N, C-alpha and C positions, 0 to 999 in steps of 0.2 A: 535458801528460800527462792526457788525458781532461778531463773537467770536473767540478768539485766542485759538488754540488747540496746546499744546506742542506735538511735535512728539516724540513718544517713540522709543527707539532703538528696532529694531525687527530683525528677522532672515532673512528678505529680503535683499539680498546683492546687487542686481541690482537696481540702482536708478530709471530706467524706470519702473520697476515692482512696486517700492514703490510709484511713482507718480500715476500709474494706480490704485493702491489699495486705496490711500488717496483720489484720485479724485472721486472714486465711492462711497465713504463713506457718502456723503451728497448731497443734491439737488444742491447747489451752492458751489463751492470750489474755493478759490482764493489763489494762491501762490504769496507771497509778500515779500518785504523787508521793514522793519519798517520805514526807512528814505526816501523811494522812493515816490516822489510826485504823480506820475502816479498811483501807488498802492493805495495811499490815495484817489485819485479821483475815482477810480473804486469801492473801498469799500463804499465811500460816495454815489455814484450813486445807488448801490444796496440798501443800507440802506434807502435812500430817496424814493425808490420805495416800501419799506416795506419788502424787502428781507433781511434775516439774513444769510449772507454767512459764511461758515466755512473758517477761514483764517489761513494759515500756513506761519508764518514769518520765512523765511529761514535764516535770520541772527541770529535767536535765537536757531537754531538747529546745533548740532555738524557736521551733514552730509549735512548741507545746501548748501555748495559749490558744492557737487556732484549732488544734486538734481537740483541746478541751471543750471549746465552743461547739465543735462538730459533734462531739459525744453528747453534750447537753441537748442538741437538736435531735439526735437519734433516740435518746431516752425520753424526750419531752419533759425534761426536769431541770431544775436549777442546780441540782447536784450532778457533778460530772464524773467523779471517780469514787470508788473503783468501778470500772466497767469490764465485764467478763464476756469473752467469746469462747465458745466450745465448738470445735469442728467448723469454725468459720461462721457460726450462727451466734447472733446476739442473745445472750442470756439475760443480761441486765446488770443492775447495781447489786450491792451487798444484800439488800432485802430479798431480791429474786433468787440469788445464789443460796442464801440460807433457807428460804422456803423450799427450794428444790432439794436441798440436803435433808431437811427435816421430813419432807414427804416421801423421800426415797427415790426421787427421780434423777438426782444428780449423778449417782454412780453409773446407771445405765447410759446417760449422756456421755460421761467420760470414757466408758468402755467402747461405745460406738465411735467416738472420735479417735480411739487408739491411745488415749492418755493413761488408761488404767487397764491392767491385764487380768486382775483377779476377779 
């Protein structure tokens, strides 16, 4: 189900900058918490579509709480995960991903980002 990428400690001190850098590193990026059922559902959705997202499990990262707070600021929400980026662009949380999937706009986004070829 995607692949887990351990986050390396870097010189980037601002969590928002770190999120932007990580989000632009792959066609589909999911910020997740390993015990979150909604995170599991969004990862399964992508894998079921043949997309292999890069997954950052925040509970496995020493700076995960800081990144989680930065994601909450980005979303303007008290819910921080899952957060999905496609082609480096913020899509949003599970509700936005599902709405895009149901409306038929998710597949074109994935194709445009190079995450889906069909």
